[in-house]
C-alpha positions as CSV (number, residue, x, y, z in Angstrom):
1,M,0.0,0.0,0.0
2,K,1.5,3.5,-1.1
3,G,2.7,5.8,1.6
4,L,4.6,9.0,1.8
5,S,8.3,9.5,2.3
6,N,9.8,11.6,5.1
7,R,10.6,14.2,2.4
8,Q,7.0,14.3,1.2
9,I,5.7,14.5,4.7
10,M,8.0,17.5,5.4
11,A,6.9,19.2,2.2
12,L,3.2,18.5,3.4
13,G,4.0,20.0,6.7
14,F,5.5,23.2,5.2
15,M,2.5,23.5,2.8
16,T,0.2,23.3,5.8
17,F,2.4,26.0,7.7
18,A,2.1,28.2,4.6
19,L,-1.7,27.9,4.5
20,F,-2.1,29.1,8.1
21,L,0.6,31.8,8.0
22,G,-1.3,35.0,7.3
23,A,-1.6,38.5,8.4
24,G,-3.2,37.7,11.7
25,N,-0.4,35.3,12.7
26,I,2.0,38.2,12.5
27,I,0.3,41.2,14.0
28,F,-1.7,39.7,17.0
29,P,1.1,38.0,18.9
30,A,3.2,41.3,18.9
31,A,0.1,43.3,20.2
32,A,-0.8,40.7,22.9
33,G,2.9,40.6,23.9
34,L,3.0,44.4,24.2
35,Q,0.0,44.5,26.6
36,S,1.0,41.4,28.5
37,G,4.1,42.8,30.1
38,E,5.9,40.5,32.4
39,L,2.9,38.0,32.1
40,L,3.6,37.4,28.5
41,W,4.4,33.6,29.0
42,Q,1.1,33.0,30.5
43,V,-0.7,34.9,27.8
44,A,1.2,33.1,25.1
45,L,0.2,29.8,26.5
46,G,-3.4,30.6,26.2
47,F,-2.8,32.0,22.7
48,L,-1.1,28.8,21.6
49,L,-4.0,26.8,22.7
50,T,-6.6,28.4,20.3
51,G,-3.9,29.7,17.8
52,V,-2.1,26.4,17.3
53,G,-3.8,23.7,19.2
54,L,-7.4,24.1,18.0
55,P,-6.3,24.3,14.2
56,L,-4.4,21.2,14.6
57,L,-7.3,19.4,16.1
58,T,-9.5,20.7,13.3
59,V,-7.2,19.3,10.7
60,V,-7.3,15.9,12.5
61,A,-11.1,16.0,12.9
62,L,-11.4,16.7,9.1
63,A,-9.0,13.8,8.2
64,R,-10.9,11.4,10.3
65,V,-14.2,12.1,8.8
66,G,-12.6,11.8,5.3
67,G,-14.2,15.0,3.9
68,G,-14.6,18.7,4.4
69,L,-16.7,21.1,6.3
70,Q,-19.9,19.8,4.9
71,T,-19.2,16.2,6.1
72,L,-18.0,17.5,9.5
73,T,-21.4,19.4,10.0
74,Q,-23.5,16.5,8.6
75,P,-24.9,15.6,12.0
76,L,-26.2,19.1,12.4
77,G,-28.6,18.8,9.5
78,R,-28.4,20.3,6.1
79,T,-29.9,23.8,7.0
80,A,-27.8,24.3,10.3
81,G,-24.7,22.9,8.6
82,T,-25.0,25.2,5.6
83,V,-25.7,28.3,7.9
84,F,-22.5,27.5,9.9
85,A,-20.4,26.8,6.8
86,V,-21.7,30.3,5.2
87,A,-20.7,32.2,8.5
88,V,-17.2,30.5,8.3
89,Y,-16.5,31.4,4.8
90,L,-17.7,34.9,5.2
91,A,-15.5,35.5,8.3
92,I,-12.4,34.1,6.7
93,G,-13.3,35.9,3.4
94,P,-14.9,39.5,2.8
95,L,-15.9,40.3,6.3
96,F,-12.7,40.2,8.2
97,A,-9.6,38.1,7.1
98,T,-9.4,39.2,3.5
99,P,-9.8,43.0,4.2
100,R,-7.2,42.5,7.1
101,T,-4.6,41.4,4.7
102,A,-4.8,44.7,2.9
103,V,-4.7,46.8,6.2
104,V,-1.9,44.9,7.7
105,S,0.3,45.1,4.6
106,Y,-0.5,48.9,4.5
107,E,0.5,49.3,8.1
108,I,3.8,47.7,7.6
109,A,4.7,48.8,4.1
110,I,3.3,52.4,4.1
111,G,2.3,53.3,7.6
112,S,5.8,52.8,9.0
113,V,7.4,55.4,6.6
114,M,4.6,57.9,6.0
115,E,2.0,59.4,8.3
116,H,-1.5,57.9,7.9
117,R,-4.0,59.6,5.7
118,W,-7.4,58.2,4.8
119,W,-6.8,58.8,1.0
120,L,-3.4,57.1,1.3
121,L,-5.2,53.9,2.6
122,L,-7.8,54.3,-0.1
123,L,-5.3,54.5,-2.8
124,Y,-3.3,51.6,-1.5
125,S,-6.3,49.4,-0.9
126,S,-7.6,50.1,-4.4
127,L,-4.3,49.0,-6.0
128,Y,-4.0,46.0,-3.6
129,F,-7.5,44.7,-4.3
130,A,-7.1,45.3,-8.1
131,V,-4.1,43.0,-8.0
132,V,-6.1,40.4,-5.8
133,L,-9.0,40.4,-8.3
134,Y,-6.6,39.8,-11.2
135,L,-4.9,36.9,-9.4
136,A,-8.4,35.6,-8.3
137,F,-9.3,35.4,-12.0
138,H,-6.3,33.5,-12.8
139,P,-5.3,31.5,-9.7
140,G,-3.5,28.7,-11.3
141,K,0.2,29.2,-12.3
142,I,0.4,32.8,-11.2
143,L,-0.7,32.1,-7.6
144,Q,1.3,29.0,-7.5
145,R,4.6,30.7,-8.7
146,I,4.1,33.7,-6.4
147,G,3.4,31.3,-3.5
148,Q,6.6,29.3,-4.1
149,L,8.7,32.4,-4.3
150,I,7.2,34.3,-1.4
151,T,6.7,31.6,1.2
152,P,10.6,30.8,1.5
153,V,11.4,34.6,1.6
154,L,8.7,35.3,4.3
155,L,10.0,32.3,6.3
156,L,13.6,33.7,6.1
157,A,12.3,37.2,7.1
158,L,10.4,35.7,10.1
159,V,13.4,33.6,11.1
160,L,15.7,36.8,11.1
161,L,12.9,38.7,12.9
162,G,12.6,36.1,15.6
163,L,16.3,35.8,16.1
164,A,16.5,39.7,16.4
165,A,13.8,39.8,18.9
166,V,15.6,37.2,21.1
167,F,19.1,38.4,20.8
168,K,18.4,42.1,20.2
169,P,15.2,43.2,22.1
170,A,14.3,46.8,22.0
171,G,14.0,47.0,25.8
172,L,12.4,45.4,28.8
173,P,8.8,44.4,29.1
174,G,6.5,47.2,30.3
175,P,3.5,47.0,32.8
176,G,0.7,44.6,32.0
177,Q,-2.6,46.1,31.0
178,E,-6.1,44.9,31.5
179,P,-7.4,42.4,31.0
180,Y,-4.2,40.7,30.5
181,S,-2.9,41.5,34.0
182,S,-5.9,40.0,35.8
183,A,-6.6,37.0,33.5
184,P,-3.6,36.2,31.4
185,L,-4.4,32.8,30.4
186,A,-8.1,33.5,29.3
187,S,-7.1,36.7,27.5
188,G,-4.5,34.9,25.6
189,F,-7.2,32.2,24.9
190,L,-9.6,34.8,23.4
191,D,-6.7,36.5,21.4
192,G,-6.1,33.2,19.6
193,Y,-9.4,33.6,18.1
194,L,-8.3,36.5,16.2
195,T,-5.8,34.6,14.0
196,M,-8.9,32.8,12.6
197,D,-6.8,29.8,12.0
198,A,-9.3,27.3,13.5
199,L,-12.0,28.7,11.1
200,G,-9.5,28.5,8.3
201,A,-8.6,24.9,9.3
202,L,-12.3,24.0,8.6
203,V,-11.6,25.0,5.0
204,F,-7.8,24.1,4.7
205,G,-8.4,20.6,6.2
206,V,-9.8,19.1,3.1
207,V,-7.0,20.8,1.0
208,I,-4.4,18.9,3.1
209,A,-6.2,15.6,2.8
210,A,-6.5,16.1,-1.0
211,A,-2.8,16.8,-1.3
212,I,-2.2,13.5,0.4
213,R,-4.6,11.6,-1.9
214,R,-2.8,13.2,-5.0
215,Q,0.2,11.2,-3.9
216,G,-1.6,8.0,-4.4
217,V,-2.6,7.4,-0.7
218,T,-6.2,6.1,-0.3
219,D,-6.2,4.4,3.0
220,L,-8.2,6.6,5.4
221,A,-6.0,5.7,8.5
222,K,-2.9,6.7,6.6
223,I,-4.4,9.9,5.4
224,T,-5.3,10.8,9.0
225,G,-1.8,10.0,10.1
226,Y,-0.1,11.9,7.5
227,S,-2.4,14.9,8.2
228,I,-1.7,14.7,11.9
229,R,2.2,14.7,11.2
230,A,1.8,17.5,8.7
231,G,-0.2,19.3,11.4
232,I,2.5,18.9,14.0
233,I,5.1,20.2,11.7
234,A,2.9,23.3,11.0
235,A,2.1,23.7,14.6
236,T,5.7,23.6,15.6
237,G,6.6,26.4,13.1
238,L,3.6,28.5,14.1
239,S,4.5,28.1,17.9
240,L,8.1,29.3,17.2
241,V,6.8,32.3,15.3
242,Y,4.2,33.2,18.0
243,V,6.6,33.0,20.9
244,S,9.2,35.1,19.2
245,L,6.6,37.7,18.2
246,F,5.2,37.7,21.7
247,Y,8.8,38.3,23.1
248,L,9.3,41.1,20.4
249,G,6.0,42.9,21.4
250,A,6.7,42.7,25.1
251,T,10.2,44.0,24.8
252,S,9.1,46.9,22.5
253,Y,7.3,48.9,25.2
254,D,9.8,51.6,25.1
255,I,9.4,52.3,21.5
256,A,5.8,51.2,20.9
257,A,3.8,51.9,24.0
258,D,1.3,54.1,22.1
259,A,0.9,51.7,19.2
260,S,-2.8,50.8,18.6
261,N,-2.1,47.4,16.8
262,G,0.5,44.8,16.0
263,G,1.3,46.0,12.6
264,Q,2.6,49.4,14.1
265,I,4.5,47.6,16.8
266,L,6.3,45.4,14.1
267,A,7.1,48.4,11.8
268,L,8.5,50.5,14.8
269,Y,10.7,47.5,15.9
270,V,12.0,46.8,12.3
271,N,12.6,50.4,11.7
272,K,14.7,50.8,15.0
273,G,16.6,47.7,14.4
274,F,17.1,47.6,10.7
275,G,16.4,51.0,9.5
276,L,14.3,52.4,6.6
277,Y,15.6,49.7,4.0
278,G,14.8,46.8,6.5
279,T,11.3,48.3,7.0
280,L,10.8,48.6,3.3
281,L,11.9,45.1,2.7
282,L,9.7,43.7,5.3
283,G,6.8,45.7,3.9
284,V,7.2,44.3,0.4
285,V,7.6,40.6,1.7
286,I,4.5,41.1,4.0
287,T,2.5,42.7,1.1
288,L,3.2,39.9,-1.3
289,A,2.5,37.2,1.4
290,C,-0.9,39.0,2.1
291,L,-1.6,39.1,-1.6
292,T,-1.4,35.3,-1.9
293,T,-3.5,34.8,1.3
294,A,-6.2,37.2,0.1
295,T,-6.3,35.6,-3.3
296,G,-6.5,32.1,-1.7
297,L,-9.4,33.2,0.6
298,L,-11.3,34.8,-2.3
299,V,-10.9,31.8,-4.6
300,A,-12.2,29.5,-1.9
301,C,-15.2,31.7,-1.2
302,G,-15.8,32.0,-4.8
303,E,-15.9,28.2,-5.5
304,Y,-17.8,27.5,-2.4
305,F,-20.7,29.9,-3.2
306,E,-20.7,28.8,-6.9
307,Q,-21.2,25.3,-5.7
308,L,-23.7,26.3,-3.1
309,W,-26.1,28.7,-4.9
310,G,-24.9,28.3,-8.5
311,I,-23.8,31.9,-8.7
312,R,-20.9,32.4,-11.4
313,Y,-17.5,32.3,-9.8
314,R,-16.3,35.6,-11.3
315,R,-19.4,37.5,-10.2
316,T,-18.9,36.2,-6.7
317,V,-15.3,37.1,-6.7
318,V,-15.9,40.7,-7.9
319,F,-18.6,41.2,-5.3
320,F,-16.6,39.8,-2.5
321,T,-13.4,41.9,-3.7
322,L,-15.4,45.2,-3.7
323,F,-16.9,44.3,-0.4
324,S,-13.4,43.6,1.1
325,W,-12.1,46.8,-0.3
326,I,-14.8,48.9,1.4
327,V,-14.3,47.0,4.7
328,S,-10.5,47.4,4.6
329,N,-10.8,51.3,4.5
330,Q,-12.2,51.3,8.1
331,G,-8.5,50.8,9.3
332,L,-6.9,47.9,11.1
333,T,-7.8,49.0,14.6
334,Q,-11.5,49.5,13.8
335,L,-11.6,46.3,11.8
336,I,-10.2,44.3,14.8
337,K,-12.7,46.0,17.2
338,V,-15.6,44.9,14.9
339,S,-14.3,41.4,14.3
340,V,-13.9,40.6,18.0
341,P,-17.7,40.1,19.0
342,V,-18.3,38.1,15.8
343,L,-15.4,35.7,16.6
344,V,-16.3,35.4,20.2
345,G,-19.8,34.1,19.1
346,L,-18.4,31.9,16.2
347,Y,-15.4,30.2,17.6
348,P,-17.0,28.5,20.4
349,L,-19.2,26.7,17.8
350,A,-16.1,25.6,15.9
351,I,-14.4,24.3,19.2
352,V,-17.5,22.4,20.2
353,L,-17.9,21.1,16.7
354,V,-14.3,19.9,16.4
355,L,-14.3,18.3,19.9
356,T,-17.4,16.4,19.7
357,S,-16.6,15.1,16.2
358,L,-13.3,13.8,17.6
359,A,-15.2,12.2,20.5
360,R,-18.1,10.6,18.3
361,N,-16.9,7.1,19.4
362,L,-18.0,7.8,22.9
363,W,-21.7,7.7,21.9
364,R,-23.9,5.1,20.2
365,N,-25.9,7.9,18.6
366,P,-23.7,11.1,18.5
367,Q,-26.1,13.2,16.5
368,P,-28.4,14.2,19.4
369,V,-25.4,15.0,21.7
370,L,-23.7,17.1,19.0
371,R,-26.9,19.0,18.2
372,A,-27.7,19.8,21.9
373,C,-24.2,20.9,22.6
374,M,-24.1,23.0,19.4
375,A,-27.5,24.7,20.3
376,V,-26.4,25.7,23.8
377,T,-23.1,26.9,22.4
378,L,-24.8,29.0,20.0
379,L,-27.1,30.6,22.7
380,F,-24.2,31.5,25.0
381,G,-21.9,32.4,22.0
382,V,-24.4,35.0,20.8
383,L,-24.8,36.4,24.3
384,D,-21.1,36.4,24.8
385,G,-20.6,38.0,21.4
386,L,-23.2,40.8,22.2
387,A,-21.4,41.4,25.5
388,A,-18.1,41.8,23.8
389,G,-19.7,44.2,21.4
390,G,-20.8,46.3,24.4
391,F,-24.5,45.6,23.8
392,D,-26.8,45.1,26.9
393,T,-29.0,41.9,26.5
394,G,-30.7,42.5,29.9
395,L,-29.2,39.1,31.1
396,A,-25.8,40.5,32.3
397,G,-26.7,40.0,36.1
398,V,-27.6,36.4,35.5
399,L,-24.8,35.4,33.1
400,D,-22.1,37.2,35.2
401,H,-22.5,34.5,37.8
402,L,-21.3,31.8,35.4
403,P,-17.6,30.7,35.4
404,L,-15.4,32.6,33.0
405,A,-18.3,34.8,32.1
406,Q,-16.0,37.9,32.3
407,Q,-13.7,36.4,29.8
408,Q,-16.5,35.9,27.2
409,M,-16.3,32.1,27.8
410,G,-19.5,31.6,29.9
411,W,-20.6,28.8,27.3
412,L,-17.9,26.5,28.7
413,V,-19.6,25.1,31.8
414,P,-23.2,24.9,30.3
415,V,-22.0,23.0,27.3
416,A,-20.0,20.6,29.6
417,L,-23.0,20.0,31.7
418,V,-25.3,19.4,28.5
419,M,-22.8,17.1,27.1
420,A,-22.8,15.1,30.5
421,V,-26.6,14.9,30.5
422,M,-26.8,13.9,26.9
423,T,-24.1,11.2,27.4
424,V,-26.0,9.6,30.3
425,R,-29.1,9.7,28.1
426,D,-27.2,8.0,25.3
427,R,-26.1,5.2,27.6
428,L,-29.5,4.7,29.0
429,S,-31.2,4.7,25.5
430,F,-29.1,1.8,24.5
431,G,-29.0,0.0,27.8
432,R,-25.5,0.6,28.7
């Protein structure tokens, strides 16, 4: 039976790493590190749980079911599964992730050398999305060649940046800020949401499995095993990137205390350590990397909605590109602020979906268990999302008594209780 060589497995692992390495992976660890102060390692641990651990589990879950997001959500029913899938594709596409690529590259490439002006961002984003639209119309060889060229250069830039952060820090960690100083682990856990990698993994997991099948591997157990090994390689690389960027952010307090986002922190550090030319070089590399990420996300969204609703691919891509362009001109800080409530509500659903999928063998009939857990998660996720957005639902007095409610994780204990009750019901129903 055909298998993969160690070299092929390493190549698969680097491909998986490149899929997840986007704009959010670079800016959010630096921002969280700056605000964490001396508690940066506790915050980093929480960040790694959702920024690395959850995407890895998602890849494993998709490999085990032998399909994509549609297969994973099948127990929810067609309507609920489709609604969840649409929400995921919109979040990683035109609502947040795709516009973010434009604003991050702008912050690093332009914002570090020129004072911010609204018209400057408008001009940059217009040129940026014009190129993205062209690439999305011709995603084959062009995207592949750019990806093959940029990914090694980006990796080299990140390695140099990580080494510089460790051996040439800008200073000492500053004071921790709320909520990091009072709840470091939970704050890091929530910050890991912002990378959107767990949501991205729901889309990328099928890409990884398909890459393995193209090598002639058909055995499901082997596909699962190779996916896990590729995921571990990618998780190791991402962890090293995150830890170094956390340290860079924490030790940049003296030069970036007033920075409003991770892109500004990164630009200030590089400008101090490597000068203008280093800043420009990093800006070019990040911009090209963001271009490939944005194109890949738009291609995935275009293909999905064409398959779902029969809308022509190019029409969908044009609409999503224009929408992303409009959203990107709100600026990075505002975009992050708006995305937080949505991700606080959406991420718990992804977590519960993946964990219950991995634990399906515990139940004789997993469908009722999964549906009940997802229903409760949706309820509390929506309430936590509204709270994160500053909306008063009138239930604050009641929900505040739940464990972890202040960290927008009030869903955790109710879902665990529902899972326990449904597990007992499952055992009794089958006489066990």
